N, C-alpha and C positions, 0 to 999 in steps of 0.2 A: 504494500500500500504506500502511496506517495505521502510524504510529509506535507503538512499544511503549507509550509514555506515553499516547498517545491511546487505544489499545485498552484499556489498563488503566482509564482514566477512564470509558470506556463501561461497563465491567463494574461500576463503582461505582454506577451509576444503576439503580434498580429499573425494570423494564419496566412499561408501562401495563397495567392489568387492571381488569375490572369496569366498563368504560365511563368511568372517571375520567381525569383529566389525567395524562400521564406526568410524570416528574421527581421522584418521591419519592426520599428520600435512602437510599442503600444503607448497610448496616452498616459496611462497610469505610471508606467516605468519612466517615461519621459519626464513627467513632473517630479518623480522621486530623484532622478539623476540631477536635475537642475538644483533641487534642494541640497543634494549631496555635494555638488560642486560649490555651492554658496557656503556651506558649512566649512569645507576645506579652505575657502577663500578667507573666511573670518578667523581661521586658526592656523596660519602659516607656520611651518617649522623648517629650520635650516637643515642642511645636509648632515646626515648621520644623527639627527635629533628628531626624526619624524615618528615619534612613538605614538602620538595620538592619531596621526594619519594612518599609520600601519594598523593600529587597532580598529579603526573605523572600516578600513577595507576588509580586514580579516573577518570582522563581525558580519558584514553584509554577504561575503562569499559563503561563509558557513551557514547563514540562514537560507541560502539557495541550495544547500546540500553538498557544497564543494569542500575540499580539504586543502586550504592554503597552508604554506609553510613559510614561516618568517626566515629571512636570510640570516646567515651566520653572523653578520655584523650587528644584528639586533633590530634593524629596521628594514623595511622593504619586504616583499613577499614574492613567492612563485606559486602558481596554482594551475593544475591541469584540468581542463574541461573534457570529460571522457577519459577512458583508460587507454594509455599508451600500450601498444602491442609489443613494444620492444624492438620493432623492425621498421615500421613505416615512419619516415621523418615527419616530425610535427612542424606546424607553423606556429611561431611565437608572436605574440602581440606585446609590445613594450611600452610602458609609461614611466616617466620620471615623477617623483612625488615631492621633491624639496622646493622650498621657497627662497627668496632673496633677502639679504640684509639691508633693505631700504624701506622707508616709510610709505604707507599707503596714503596717497594724497586725494583720493576720491572723496567727495563730500555729498554726492547726490544718490547714493545707493545704500540700502540697509545692510548689505553684506560686506562692507569694507572691513579691513583687518582690525581685529581687536587686540593685536599684539604690537606694541610699540616697535618701530623700526624693522618690521618684518612684513613682507608682502608677496603674494603670488603674482609677481609682475612679469612672469615669462610664460604664463599659461599652463604650468604643470598641473594645476588643479583641473584644468580641462582635459589634459592628456590622461590623467588618472581616472577621471570620470568616464571617458570614452572607453578605455580598456575594461574598467569595471562593468559598464553597461553592456559591452560586447560579451563579456564573460557570462553575465546573467542571461542574455538572450540565447547565447550558444548552449548554456546549460539547459534551458527550456527545450531547445531543438534536440539536444542529445536525448532527453527523456522521451521525446516523440520519435526517436529513431531517425532523425533528419540530419544528424551531424556525421559526415563521412569518416573523419579522422579526429583524433584527439588534438586539442589546441592548447598551447601553453600561454598563460598570462604572466607577464613579468612586471612587477611594480618595483622600480629601481630607486634606491635612495641616492642622494648626494651627486646629482648631475652637475651642480654648480661648483663642486669642489675638485680641483685638479688632483690627479689625472682622471677623476670621474668615478662615481660609484659603480659604473658598469664593470670596472675591473674586479671589484669585490663580488658583484653579482655573478660574474663568470666563474670566479673561484668557488662560489657557492653551488655551482653545478647547473645554473639555469639553462645552459645550452645543451646539456646532455639529452640526446634524442631529437634535437631541433635541426631541421634541414633548411629553414628559412625564417627570417625575422623581419617584421615590419613595424613602423611607428609613424606617428604624425607629430608635427610641431606647429603650434599656432603661428599664423602669419597675419599681422594687422594690415598688410597691404593687399590682401585678397578678401573679396566679399564672402560673407557667410553663405553657405550653400555650394561653394566651389572649393576645389583643391588645386594645388600646383604640383606638377610632376617634372622630373628631370632625370635623365639617364646620365650616370657618371657623377662627378663630385657635385654635391649640393651645399656643403659647408666648407669652411677652411680649417686647416690645422691651427691650433692656438696654444702657445707656450707662454710662460711667465718669465720675466727677466728682472733680476734685482742686482744692482751694482753698488759697491762701496768704493769711494775714492779717498785716499789718505795722503797727507803731506805734513810737514813740520809746523805749519801755521806761521804767523808773523804779523807785522804791522803793515797796514795798507800804504804807509809812506815808503816802504822798501820792498815792494812785491818782487823785485829782481833777486832778492836774497832768500827767497822761499819758493814754495810751490803755490802759484796763484790758483787755488783750488776752485774758486767760483768760476774763473775763466775756463779751467779744465772741465768742470761739469757742464758748462754751457756748450763747449765745443763737442763734448761727447753727445750731448742731447741733439745737437744740430748735425754734426758731421757723420756720426755712425749710421743713421738712417740713409744719408746721402751716399755713403760708401757702399752700403749693401745694395742700393738701387743700381749700382754700376758693376756689381760683382756677381749678380745672378741674372738669369734670363728674365726680362721684364714680364714675360707671359706667366711666370710662376706666381706672381702676385705677392711676393714676400714683402711684408710691411712691418717695420718696428715703430710703434707709437708709444710715447711716454705718458704715464698717468700721474707721476709724482717726481718732483725734484726738490730736494731739501738740503740746505747748507747755510751755515753762518748764523750769528746771533747779534753782532754789533757792526756798525758801519765802518769802524776803523780797525777791524781785526780780520786778517786773512784766516779763514777757518782751517782746522786740521782734518775735517771730515765732511764728506758729501755723500748723498745717496740719491739714486735714480731707480725708478721701477716702471715697468710697462709691459706690453704684450708684443709677441712676435706672431704674426698671422701669415699663413701661406696657403695658396690655392692648390699647389702642386705637391703630391706626395713625395716625389724624389727630392725636390728642393727642400722640403721640410726635414728630410733625413739629414741633409747637409747643413741645415741652419745653425745648429749649436757651434760648429767649428768656424763657420763664417762670422758669426756674431762675436765670438771670443776674439778672433783675430782683428776685427775692425775696432773693437773697444780697446784692446791693448795698443794698437797702432796710434789711435788718437790720444789716449791718455798718456802714452809714453812721450809724445811730443811735448807735453806739458809737465813731465816729470812726476806725474801722479801715480801712486801705487793703487792697483785695482784688486778687488775681490769680486768675482762674478758668480752669481748663483743663477744658473739657467735651469728652470724647472720645466721638464717635459710635460706637456699637456695632452692634447688629443690630436690624432691625425684627421684628415678630412673624412667626412661621410661620403663614401663612393657608392652610389646606387647601382645595383645590379639590373641589367636590362630586363631579365625575365621577371624580377620582382616588380619593376615598374609596370611591366605588362599586366601583371596580376592586379595591381592597384588600379590601372586604367580600366581593365575589364570590370572590376568590382564597382567603380564609380559610374561607369557607363550603364551597368545593370541597374543601379539605384537611382541615378539622377539624369542619365543621358550624357553623351560625350560633350555637350555644350557646357557642362559643369566642370570641365577639366581645362586648365590652362598651363602653358609652359612657365617654368619658374627659373630664375637666375641662380647662380652660385653665390652664396652669402659668405661674407668674411667672418661671420660668427662661428664659434666652435661648438661641438656637440659630442658627448662621449658615446653616443650611439655608434660612433665609428669603431669602437673596440669590438663590438659584436660582429661587425662586418669584416674584421680581420680574421674571424673564425668561420663564419657562415655567410652565404649570400643573403641579401636583404635590401630594403629601401626605406627611405623616409619621405613622406609626402608633406607638403605645406597645407595646413588646414586653415581655410579662410575663416576669419573671426570678425572681420569688419562689417558693421551694420551697413547694408547697401545705402549709398548716398551720404554716408557719414564723411564729414570734412575736417574732423578734429586732428587728424594726423597722428593718432596714437602709435606708440612704438613700444617694443619690448624693453624691459629693464628700466621702465619709468614708473614712478609712483602712481600715475593716473591710468595705467594700463587696465583695460577691461575688454570683454568680448560680447559678441552677439551669441546668446546661448543656443541658437539654432545650430551652431557648430557642433554641439554635443550629439545631436541626432545624426548629423552627417558623419561624424567620426564613428559612432556606433555602427551605423549601417554600412559604412565603408569596410570596417573590420569584419563584420559578420559575413558580408558578401565575399570578401577575400578568403575567409576561412572555408566557406562552402565551395568556392571555385577551386581553391587549392586542393581540397579533398577529392575533387572529381578528376584531377589531372593525374 
């Protein structure tokens, strides 16, 4: 006999009709998912601290009769819908669950963050809700005998923490038995109801760079007797990016951008210490692999001209997300089935980084851009800003995209 929760979950799934795929989102589940997303939005948690978020996901999956497992790091989950036969490769659906350390500046919505200086300003609450919703729909289809193969749900922590929580998730075994993995990322430049697809690189590599410059210090009346550290720091800030632009193929898109430069405390004192930090982004995988050596050499060359001693901390981040053509074909077919080909647009490669790339180092897969802009909206909202918000129609689109992809993948 079915449990009450399982029976209720079935009722939330619209039945197939008109020859199309089953698994469209029922009104009751749609309303529940919007409420779930808003709850996450009100209670954002940083990477590796997503205990409340993990508990909320786990509770809802268990109520649907599923058996989620918390990852070894203590946050995030993995959960199979259907029983893996040990042979047939599974399709995995991935969501990231962490928030950002910035304030939520929205004032006109009831679901703004209740946590100071914390916000879901990158749409991970939407990503989480779409994979959860897809899991609930697929669970209902599985009970009806309509799910061809088992599907794995991956709720990953710490995407915003280099080198990314994907590394820990992989070490926890989330890719065991997986033959393909797909994901979506909110895109405020694409209207809700549409997705953006691209074969090949869709994000860039992203590393973090921290530099310390040191010298003996001295009096600004006699800069020739010491290391003029302010000038040295300024030249590193200006000349190193320029040198890199001439030492790599311009098509690789390698860009060093500074976010912090700090030195000195008094107008008449040449300081003994300076610090710079920034990011190195790269569109090309081969150039990314060469980037640390190139950056080190350029910094040493410029700093050496000014007799500054350097300590360089080059923190490897993530490689580009490189979409597999077959996986993009699956997403294209799924969206065409649900919304028609008019709901698909080409998308450009972004200079943003995404640790979904680590999964694609192991198995083929793809990430789609999920449109979240209200049609006609002119606010120019962007990711990683405190006023970021979405058109919640995107949740329905994401759920139905994932469920269609799971059903089509199971038929191939």
